[in-house]
Backbone bond lengths (Angstrom), bond angles and torsions (degrees), N, CA, C in turn:
res aa  C-N    CA-C-N  psi(-1)  N-CA   C-N-CA  omega(-1)  CA-C   N-CA-C  phi
1 M - - - 1.441 - - 1.524 108.45 -
2 S 1.286 115.90 134.89 1.449 121.35 -179.66 1.528 109.87 -90.34
3 F 1.322 116.26 117.39 1.456 120.31 179.67 1.517 109.83 -103.64
4 F 1.296 115.61 147.35 1.456 120.94 177.51 1.503 107.74 -160.11
5 K 1.278 115.58 167.53 1.448 120.11 -179.94 1.517 108.38 -123.61
6 R 1.302 115.67 127.21 1.465 120.98 179.98 1.518 106.72 -131.83
7 L 1.293 117.39 122.89 1.451 121.05 179.49 1.510 110.11 -99.12
8 F 1.306 115.84 138.86 1.452 121.16 -178.79 1.515 109.52 -91.98
9 S 1.297 115.23 129.94 1.449 118.49 177.42 1.516 111.92 -135.87
10 G 1.314 118.15 -10.73 1.465 121.71 -177.75 1.510 111.83 -85.67
11 N 1.311 116.86 -106.58 1.453 123.50 -176.46 1.527 110.09 -69.87
12 K 1.324 117.08 122.18 1.461 121.90 -177.45 1.523 112.36 -99.77
13 K 1.326 117.17 20.50 1.466 121.90 -177.23 1.531 111.96 -52.21
14 G 1.314 117.30 -46.02 1.462 120.60 -179.35 1.510 112.26 -91.53
15 N 1.321 117.95 10.36 1.453 122.34 -174.97 1.530 108.85 -140.42
16 P 1.337 117.87 82.01 1.450 120.55 -173.81 1.520 114.91 -62.72
17 S 1.332 119.65 -26.77 1.461 120.30 -177.80 1.515 111.91 -77.49
18 G 1.329 117.54 -18.60 1.453 120.69 -178.52 1.521 113.17 82.68
19 E 1.345 118.46 -3.64 1.463 120.54 178.54 1.516 109.36 -73.31
20 E 1.320 115.73 153.60 1.456 120.02 178.75 1.525 109.26 -73.37
21 I 1.331 116.66 136.13 1.463 122.33 -179.29 1.522 108.24 -114.98
22 P 1.337 116.91 120.94 1.467 118.28 179.60 1.526 111.83 -78.29
23 V 1.311 115.06 142.18 1.459 121.50 171.15 1.514 105.04 -106.28
24 N 1.332 116.11 121.39 1.456 119.92 -175.23 1.516 113.31 -91.45
25 G 1.304 118.17 -13.89 1.447 119.53 178.68 1.508 111.69 172.55
26 I 1.301 115.38 165.26 1.453 122.38 174.73 1.516 106.37 -124.67
27 I 1.338 116.19 130.03 1.453 119.92 177.33 1.525 108.77 -125.29
28 T 1.301 115.34 149.70 1.464 120.48 178.65 1.524 109.19 -83.21
29 E 1.315 116.12 162.83 1.460 120.35 176.36 1.528 110.19 -62.49
30 E 1.327 116.70 -37.21 1.470 120.60 178.52 1.528 110.50 -62.48
31 H 1.331 115.77 -44.32 1.462 119.88 178.65 1.532 110.14 -62.10
32 M 1.318 116.52 -41.99 1.468 121.42 179.01 1.528 109.65 -58.29
33 K 1.334 117.39 -45.11 1.467 121.46 -179.60 1.526 111.66 -66.25
34 N 1.336 116.69 -36.45 1.461 120.32 -178.96 1.524 112.81 -76.42
35 W 1.322 117.43 -29.45 1.455 121.16 -174.05 1.529 112.61 -94.07
36 Y 1.327 117.87 -32.25 1.458 121.42 -173.88 1.524 111.06 -122.78
37 T 1.313 115.35 145.10 1.452 122.61 173.09 1.522 107.43 -118.89
38 R 1.324 115.50 127.07 1.460 118.71 177.98 1.521 108.36 -61.37
39 D 1.310 115.57 140.36 1.459 121.58 -175.67 1.525 108.90 -134.57
40 D 1.287 116.67 158.82 1.456 122.75 174.13 1.513 107.74 -127.44
41 I 1.313 115.55 148.65 1.455 119.66 175.15 1.518 107.30 -76.05
42 D 1.315 116.02 126.38 1.457 120.85 177.88 1.534 108.23 -60.32
43 P 1.333 118.09 124.64 1.469 120.42 -176.91 1.534 113.94 -56.55
44 A 1.322 117.34 -38.29 1.465 120.23 179.29 1.526 110.67 -67.35
45 M 1.339 116.34 -38.81 1.457 119.92 178.25 1.527 110.29 -67.10
46 L 1.332 116.93 -42.78 1.459 120.54 178.36 1.522 110.52 -60.95
47 E 1.318 116.15 -44.38 1.464 119.98 178.66 1.528 110.57 -58.05
48 G 1.330 116.62 -43.21 1.463 120.91 178.12 1.520 112.23 -63.31
49 C 1.325 116.75 -41.01 1.470 120.96 178.82 1.523 110.88 -62.83
50 L 1.323 115.77 -46.42 1.463 119.94 -178.88 1.525 111.28 -66.70
51 K 1.327 116.97 -35.09 1.472 120.00 176.78 1.525 110.71 -66.87
52 M 1.332 117.34 -37.24 1.469 119.68 176.73 1.523 110.72 -63.52
53 V 1.323 116.77 -41.65 1.465 120.03 178.47 1.530 109.70 -64.67
54 E 1.338 117.02 -46.09 1.467 120.48 178.60 1.520 111.18 -60.54
55 S 1.330 117.15 -44.51 1.464 119.80 -178.59 1.519 111.49 -66.78
56 Y 1.340 117.05 -29.18 1.468 119.53 174.90 1.523 109.89 -58.92
57 F 1.332 115.91 -46.35 1.458 119.93 179.33 1.530 111.11 -63.09
58 L 1.316 116.56 -44.74 1.465 120.36 -178.62 1.525 111.58 -64.02
59 D 1.324 117.04 -47.86 1.460 120.58 -176.90 1.518 113.03 -68.76
60 N 1.323 117.17 -26.65 1.469 121.16 177.91 1.531 112.07 -94.22
61 K 1.342 115.84 2.24 1.462 122.24 -178.33 1.532 111.41 54.53
62 L 1.333 113.94 44.83 1.460 121.32 178.50 1.521 108.77 -108.36
63 E 1.309 116.06 152.86 1.459 121.31 175.77 1.514 108.82 -102.90
64 W 1.324 117.00 131.37 1.450 119.30 171.04 1.515 107.45 -94.27
65 N 1.286 115.91 156.89 1.453 121.02 179.99 1.522 107.94 -69.18
66 K 1.319 116.88 105.83 1.471 122.08 -175.07 1.524 112.43 -72.18
67 D 1.351 117.54 -10.53 1.463 120.23 175.67 1.520 111.17 -71.66
68 F 1.327 115.68 -15.80 1.460 122.07 -178.61 1.522 109.19 -119.60
69 P 1.330 117.19 160.21 1.473 118.05 171.98 1.530 109.40 -65.32
70 V 1.306 116.71 158.33 1.466 120.26 -177.08 1.525 111.58 -59.60
71 N 1.336 117.65 -25.60 1.462 120.01 -179.10 1.533 112.49 -93.95
72 H 1.317 117.75 15.64 1.467 120.97 173.37 1.529 108.01 -64.56
73 P 1.330 118.45 144.12 1.458 121.19 -178.22 1.534 114.68 -51.00
74 E 1.329 117.77 -39.04 1.474 119.27 178.72 1.523 110.95 -62.26
75 N 1.318 116.77 -40.88 1.463 120.21 178.88 1.531 111.27 -70.25
76 L 1.329 117.07 -41.16 1.468 119.38 178.84 1.523 111.24 -63.40
77 D 1.330 117.23 -37.20 1.472 119.34 177.26 1.524 111.67 -62.35
78 K 1.323 116.90 -32.94 1.471 119.85 178.83 1.525 111.64 -63.95
79 T 1.328 117.63 -28.35 1.469 119.58 179.64 1.520 111.06 -68.75
80 V 1.320 116.12 -20.13 1.464 120.38 179.40 1.526 110.49 -97.50
81 D 1.334 116.43 -38.01 1.462 121.09 -172.02 1.523 114.64 -91.91
82 E 1.313 118.14 -22.67 1.465 120.92 -176.36 1.519 109.82 -120.85
83 G 1.326 115.96 154.81 1.459 120.02 -177.40 1.521 109.46 76.08
84 F 1.319 116.76 -159.72 1.465 118.78 -177.43 1.514 113.64 -93.68
85 G 1.316 117.43 8.85 1.462 121.66 173.50 1.513 113.35 95.74
86 F 1.318 115.20 137.16 1.452 121.63 -176.03 1.529 112.11 -64.23
87 R 1.307 116.42 -35.76 1.471 119.83 179.57 1.529 110.30 -61.80
88 M 1.341 115.57 -46.11 1.469 119.88 179.64 1.532 110.79 -68.11
89 Y 1.310 115.54 -35.75 1.466 120.47 178.54 1.535 110.12 -60.43
90 C 1.300 116.44 -46.97 1.468 120.37 178.74 1.522 111.10 -65.94
91 K 1.322 115.80 -36.56 1.473 119.73 178.86 1.534 110.59 -62.18
92 A 1.333 116.77 -34.47 1.467 120.93 177.93 1.530 110.92 -62.53
93 F 1.318 117.61 -25.75 1.464 122.65 176.38 1.534 111.07 -93.59
94 Q 1.315 116.47 13.20 1.461 124.31 -179.25 1.528 111.58 60.92
95 L 1.319 114.84 36.46 1.457 121.43 174.45 1.522 107.81 -102.08
96 E 1.300 116.20 144.80 1.458 120.54 -177.95 1.522 111.26 -82.81
97 E 1.320 114.74 166.32 1.461 120.70 -179.00 1.528 111.59 -57.87
98 A 1.322 117.14 -37.93 1.468 120.31 179.64 1.523 111.13 -61.32
99 Q 1.320 117.05 -34.67 1.462 120.18 178.82 1.531 110.89 -71.42
100 A 1.320 117.19 -40.55 1.467 120.74 176.47 1.528 109.90 -61.06
101 T 1.321 115.64 -42.51 1.464 120.83 178.76 1.518 110.41 -63.76
102 L 1.322 116.64 -43.64 1.465 120.78 179.86 1.529 111.26 -62.52
103 F 1.337 117.49 -40.94 1.473 120.12 178.71 1.527 110.24 -56.96
104 L 1.328 115.98 -48.36 1.470 119.64 -178.35 1.526 111.18 -70.05
105 A 1.326 117.11 -37.53 1.469 120.15 179.39 1.529 111.05 -63.51
106 L 1.320 116.96 -42.83 1.462 119.90 179.81 1.526 111.64 -70.23
107 A 1.334 116.82 -38.52 1.465 120.17 178.05 1.529 110.00 -63.24
108 F 1.328 117.01 -45.06 1.469 121.45 179.39 1.533 110.42 -66.82
109 S 1.323 116.76 -41.02 1.465 120.87 178.31 1.517 110.73 -59.16
110 N 1.321 116.02 -45.41 1.458 120.28 179.64 1.528 110.84 -60.65
111 Y 1.316 116.81 -39.32 1.463 120.16 177.24 1.533 110.53 -61.74
112 L 1.333 117.23 -47.18 1.465 121.13 -178.05 1.530 111.79 -66.87
113 I 1.304 116.70 -34.94 1.465 120.59 177.15 1.527 109.66 -64.50
114 N 1.325 116.23 -46.46 1.464 120.43 -178.45 1.523 113.00 -73.54
115 E 1.316 117.52 -37.30 1.463 121.65 -175.27 1.528 112.86 -78.36
116 Y 1.337 116.93 -43.02 1.461 120.43 -171.91 1.523 114.72 -117.25
117 G 1.309 117.68 -16.67 1.454 119.70 -177.79 1.521 114.17 92.08
118 F 1.331 117.57 22.37 1.459 119.79 174.15 1.521 108.97 -62.34
119 V 1.328 115.97 158.12 1.463 122.47 177.30 1.531 107.12 -122.90
120 L 1.320 115.67 137.04 1.454 121.50 -179.15 1.523 110.19 -87.69
121 Y 1.330 115.83 135.76 1.461 122.57 176.77 1.515 109.94 -131.41
122 K 1.318 114.68 154.77 1.466 121.74 170.69 1.516 105.80 -103.11
123 D 1.321 115.84 127.14 1.457 121.79 178.09 1.526 107.22 -85.54
124 K 1.325 117.02 119.12 1.459 121.46 -177.11 1.524 112.46 -73.03
125 E 1.332 116.28 -25.95 1.467 121.07 -178.66 1.525 109.63 -136.45
126 P 1.353 117.35 68.32 1.471 118.58 -176.78 1.521 111.96 -61.71
127 E 1.324 114.54 138.42 1.463 120.43 178.84 1.529 111.60 -71.88
128 Y 1.334 116.19 -26.56 1.462 122.06 -179.37 1.528 107.97 -132.92
129 P 1.327 117.91 151.01 1.468 121.12 -173.89 1.529 115.59 -56.63
130 L 1.318 119.59 -33.29 1.461 121.70 -175.40 1.526 113.10 -91.67
131 R 1.327 117.29 12.32 1.458 120.56 -174.68 1.524 114.19 -112.13
132 G 1.307 117.89 25.68 1.458 120.56 178.44 1.522 112.63 -70.95
133 M 1.317 115.79 -23.74 1.461 121.83 179.12 1.519 106.83 -110.62
134 T 1.333 116.59 129.01 1.461 120.11 -179.86 1.521 110.82 -138.09
135 L 1.303 115.14 143.07 1.459 121.97 173.97 1.512 107.60 -105.76
136 K 1.315 116.11 137.98 1.460 120.30 179.28 1.516 109.24 -131.17
137 Y 1.324 114.13 138.90 1.452 121.75 173.38 1.515 106.11 -113.84
138 D 1.322 116.75 124.98 1.458 121.68 -176.27 1.525 109.65 -113.02
139 R 1.322 116.05 116.41 1.457 120.69 173.40 1.515 107.59 -115.30
140 N 1.319 115.31 97.45 1.467 122.25 177.88 1.524 112.66 51.70
141 G 1.316 116.40 44.32 1.458 120.66 176.05 1.519 115.26 92.30
142 V 1.322 118.30 -5.75 1.463 121.61 175.05 1.527 106.25 -99.65
143 L 1.335 116.43 121.72 1.460 121.24 -175.23 1.522 112.01 -103.90
144 L 1.317 114.05 141.32 1.455 122.00 169.65 1.519 105.30 -116.94
145 S 1.330 117.58 127.44 1.465 121.53 -175.14 1.517 111.50 -117.02
146 L 1.316 115.10 149.05 1.460 122.78 175.77 1.520 107.56 -143.57
147 Y 1.315 116.58 142.36 1.459 122.39 178.18 1.528 108.03 -107.48
148 P 1.339 118.44 95.04 1.462 120.82 -171.57 1.526 115.29 -64.87
149 F 1.336 118.50 -35.64 1.464 119.13 179.53 1.524 109.78 -67.82
150 E 1.322 115.97 -45.06 1.466 120.03 178.64 1.527 110.46 -61.33
151 Y 1.345 116.69 -41.83 1.452 118.84 -178.28 1.532 111.46 -70.11
152 A 1.330 118.26 -39.90 1.469 120.68 177.56 1.525 110.30 -61.07
153 S 1.324 116.69 -36.13 1.460 120.81 176.47 1.528 110.94 -62.71
154 K 1.323 116.32 -41.17 1.472 120.38 177.55 1.524 110.89 -64.83
155 V 1.320 116.80 -40.23 1.469 120.04 179.40 1.527 109.48 -63.31
156 L 1.323 117.65 -44.38 1.463 120.42 178.92 1.526 112.25 -63.91
157 D 1.328 116.65 -24.25 1.466 121.61 176.90 1.526 111.87 -94.06
158 Y 1.330 117.87 12.09 1.470 125.05 178.54 1.528 112.48 60.25
159 E 1.333 116.48 34.12 1.466 121.50 178.00 1.526 111.53 -105.50
160 G 1.306 117.89 8.36 1.453 122.57 -179.96 1.509 109.12 -178.99
161 S 1.319 116.05 -179.81 1.462 120.44 175.92 1.522 108.61 -142.70
162 F 1.302 115.01 153.83 1.465 119.59 177.86 1.528 110.34 -66.46
163 T 1.329 116.05 -35.69 1.463 120.29 -179.90 1.521 111.33 -64.34
164 S 1.327 117.04 -43.88 1.472 119.03 -179.54 1.530 110.51 -67.50
165 M 1.339 117.93 -37.34 1.461 119.95 177.86 1.527 110.19 -66.19
166 N 1.321 117.05 -40.55 1.456 120.54 178.26 1.532 110.34 -60.43
167 S 1.321 117.35 -42.58 1.476 120.95 178.02 1.524 111.22 -63.93
168 K 1.326 116.73 -42.86 1.469 120.60 178.89 1.530 110.91 -63.34
169 L 1.325 116.05 -41.63 1.467 119.73 179.79 1.521 111.08 -65.55
170 A 1.330 117.02 -43.81 1.474 120.31 179.73 1.527 110.40 -59.35
171 E 1.333 116.68 -41.46 1.469 120.82 178.76 1.529 110.94 -69.14
172 A 1.323 116.50 -44.08 1.469 120.41 -178.70 1.527 111.31 -62.79
173 L 1.323 116.71 -37.14 1.463 119.80 -179.85 1.529 111.58 -65.70
174 Q 1.317 116.55 -31.37 1.468 120.23 177.31 1.519 111.76 -74.89
175 Q 1.322 117.34 -23.15 1.463 121.55 -174.72 1.516 113.56 -106.54
176 M 1.298 118.17 9.64 1.466 119.30 -178.01 1.521 110.02 -60.30
177 P 1.321 115.99 131.93 1.468 119.30 -179.60 1.523 111.91 -71.98
178 D 1.305 115.43 162.45 1.451 123.25 177.21 1.530 109.32 -82.63
179 K 1.329 117.41 135.83 1.464 121.63 -177.85 1.529 112.00 -57.59
180 E 1.321 116.90 -41.15 1.460 120.17 -179.26 1.531 111.34 -63.18
181 E 1.318 117.34 -37.89 1.465 121.01 177.63 1.527 110.84 -66.49
182 I 1.327 116.04 -39.13 1.465 120.11 178.43 1.526 109.43 -62.71
183 M 1.317 116.06 -46.90 1.461 120.38 -176.56 1.527 111.44 -64.72
184 K 1.312 118.21 -36.02 1.470 120.87 177.89 1.522 111.21 -58.35
185 N 1.325 116.44 -35.41 1.458 121.21 -178.39 1.531 112.35 -71.56
186 F 1.329 117.40 -16.95 1.461 119.97 -176.70 1.515 114.15 -111.32
187 L 1.319 116.71 -8.10 1.454 119.50 176.53 1.520 109.36 -81.45
188 P 1.328 117.39 148.84 1.466 119.87 179.58 1.539 110.09 -59.83
189 K 1.305 114.95 138.89 1.476 121.02 178.85 1.523 109.02 -79.76
190 T 1.311 115.77 134.37 1.457 120.36 175.04 1.527 108.48 -118.79
191 D 1.301 115.53 139.40 1.470 119.51 -178.67 1.489 112.09 -96.78
């Protein structure tokens, strides 16, 4: 796959804020089919993940924001910032760090799927070890990607938060460029 970076500075039709939006690559539909397999979160696994998050709040005598689902980013951040930590909580049940990360990644993924319409994919050839699971948002052929397992790992290491990622995603979704505008920038110019 040929990667390149192209910043938009001309027509801001698909970019209401006027900020430059990087394009990290262009992939064909065939490449997408060969590289990614659409996936769904197993309902039983999701139920288990959400129950672990709920039980974290109960066992730590913490309140989650009941105005939101338990897997809302604000609530998920509390599992890291309040109480004795979700990683340690899972360890008490003799679960490994990868399982704690997976619980949060699936809970966050489910939130993004329900809130924004992301679709879960399995990457057949991940470039990095934590990127086997990917969420993609498709707006008329322009994709926005997120790696939930990798990001949940960063949150558990205090290198990010679910709330800040949710804010970034909400903003990015409003500023997604138009596919036709992107293609104009890469077609040969004729005078």
